[in-house]
C-alpha positions in Angstrom: -13.4 47.3 -4.5 -16.2 44.9 -4.5 -15.7 42.6 -8.2 -19.0 42.4 -9.7 -20.9 43.0 -13.2 -21.5 47.0 -14.0 -25.0 47.6 -14.1 -24.8 50.4 -16.3 -24.2 49.3 -20.0 -22.3 52.4 -20.9 -19.8 52.4 -17.8 -19.3 48.8 -18.5 -18.3 49.4 -21.8 -16.0 52.3 -20.7 -14.4 50.3 -18.2 -14.0 47.4 -20.5 -12.2 50.0 -22.7 -10.2 50.9 -20.1 -9.2 47.8 -18.8 -8.6 46.4 -22.2 -6.3 49.2 -23.0 -4.2 48.6 -19.4 -3.9 44.8 -19.8 -2.6 45.2 -23.5 -0.1 47.9 -22.2 1.3 45.2 -19.5 1.4 42.4 -22.1 3.5 44.3 -24.5 5.8 45.4 -21.3 6.2 42.1 -20.0 7.1 41.2 -23.5 9.8 43.9 -23.8 11.1 43.6 -20.4 11.5 40.2 -20.2 11.9 38.7 -23.8 8.5 36.6 -23.6 5.9 36.1 -26.3 2.7 36.9 -25.1 -1.0 36.7 -26.7 -4.4 37.6 -25.9 -7.4 36.9 -26.8 -10.3 39.2 -25.6 -14.0 37.8 -26.5 -17.2 39.7 -25.6 -20.8 38.4 -26.1 -23.5 40.6 -27.0 -23.1 43.7 -29.8 -20.4 44.3 -31.3 -17.7 47.3 -30.4 -15.8 49.5 -32.5 -12.4 47.9 -31.6 -13.5 44.3 -31.4 -13.1 42.2 -35.1 -16.2 40.7 -36.6 -16.6 37.9 -34.3 -16.5 40.1 -31.3 -12.9 39.0 -30.4 -9.8 41.0 -30.1 -6.6 38.8 -30.8 -3.3 40.8 -29.5 -0.9 41.7 -30.9 -2.4 40.8 -34.4 -4.1 38.0 -35.4 -1.7 36.6 -37.7 1.2 36.8 -34.8 -1.5 35.7 -32.1 -2.1 32.4 -34.2 1.9 31.7 -35.2 2.6 32.1 -30.6 -1.0 30.2 -30.6 0.5 27.3 -33.0 3.7 27.1 -31.5 2.3 26.6 -27.9 0.1 23.9 -28.8 3.1 22.2 -31.0 5.4 22.6 -27.9 6.3 19.4 -26.4 5.4 20.1 -23.1 1.7 20.6 -23.8 0.8 17.2 -24.5 2.7 16.3 -21.0 0.8 19.3 -19.4 -2.6 18.3 -21.3 -2.1 14.5 -19.6 -1.9 16.2 -16.2 -4.4 15.2 -13.6 -6.9 18.1 -13.1 -7.4 19.7 -10.0 -10.8 17.8 -9.7 -9.8 14.6 -10.3 -6.7 15.1 -8.2 -9.1 16.6 -5.3 -11.2 13.0 -5.7 -8.1 11.2 -5.6 -7.0 12.5 -2.6 -10.4 12.1 -1.3 -10.7 8.8 -1.9 -7.4 7.6 -0.4 -8.8 9.5 2.8 -12.1 7.6 2.7 -10.0 4.2 2.7 -7.8 5.6 5.5 -10.8 6.4 7.4 -12.2 2.8 6.5 -9.2 1.1 7.6 -9.4 3.5 11.1 -12.5 2.4 11.7 -11.8 -1.6 11.1 -8.8 -1.1 13.4 -11.1 0.7 16.6 -14.0 -2.0 15.9 -11.3 -4.9 16.2 -10.1 -3.3 19.2 -13.4 -2.8 20.9 -13.8 -6.3 20.1 -10.5 -7.3 21.8 -11.8 -5.3 24.9 -15.2 -7.1 25.0 -13.4 -10.4 24.2 -11.5 -9.7 27.7 -14.7 -8.9 29.7 -16.2 -12.1 28.2 -13.1 -14.0 29.5 -13.7 -12.5 32.6 -17.2 -13.4 33.1 -18.5 -16.4 35.5 -21.8 -17.0 33.2 -20.8 -15.9 29.8 -24.3 -16.8 28.7 -25.8 -13.7 30.8 -23.6 -11.6 29.5 -24.2 -12.6 26.0 -28.0 -11.6 25.8 -26.9 -8.1 27.1 -24.6 -7.5 23.9 -26.3 -6.0 20.7 -26.3 -7.3 17.7 -23.3 -4.9 16.3 -21.0 -6.2 19.0 -21.7 -10.0 18.4 -21.0 -8.8 14.9 -17.5 -7.4 16.0 -16.9 -10.4 18.1 -17.6 -12.8 15.2 -15.3 -10.5 13.3 -12.2 -10.4 15.9 -12.4 -14.2 16.3 -12.3 -14.9 12.2 -9.4 -12.2 12.3 -7.6 -14.0 15.0 -8.3 -17.7 13.3 -6.5 -16.3 10.1 -3.8 -14.7 12.0 -3.3 -18.4 13.7 -3.6 -20.1 10.2 -1.0 -18.0 8.6 1.6 -18.9 11.9 1.2 -22.5 10.9 
């Protein structure tokens, strides 16, 4: 079955009423069988329906019981902890940033390895000057970085 807005308003209202009754029955069943407190709020925009209150909201099992359960939930000690939890979007941003950092590290490692290989080729050349003229700017920059990294390693050994 395809889930999309029912274009015919009367069919939509009929479906809304049926589904609402089923939802309330399931909530009542869950509450009874499992001994849990359930509260439901249903809000419908548009014109008022006969079974919804003045603000087009239905509070189940009743407005006072709903309010009591909502306050109980909001005042539960774990609620504050859950509120502080990282939302999925923030979590994904954090993971993405970590992966970007990993990619940057691997790019740097690859560049250093390429520069190391280039340096080894340079050392094998009889005429380094000719070879330097054939190098691209990014290769020279990579060699510069590689040499600086090697110098830093030598400094740390002292």
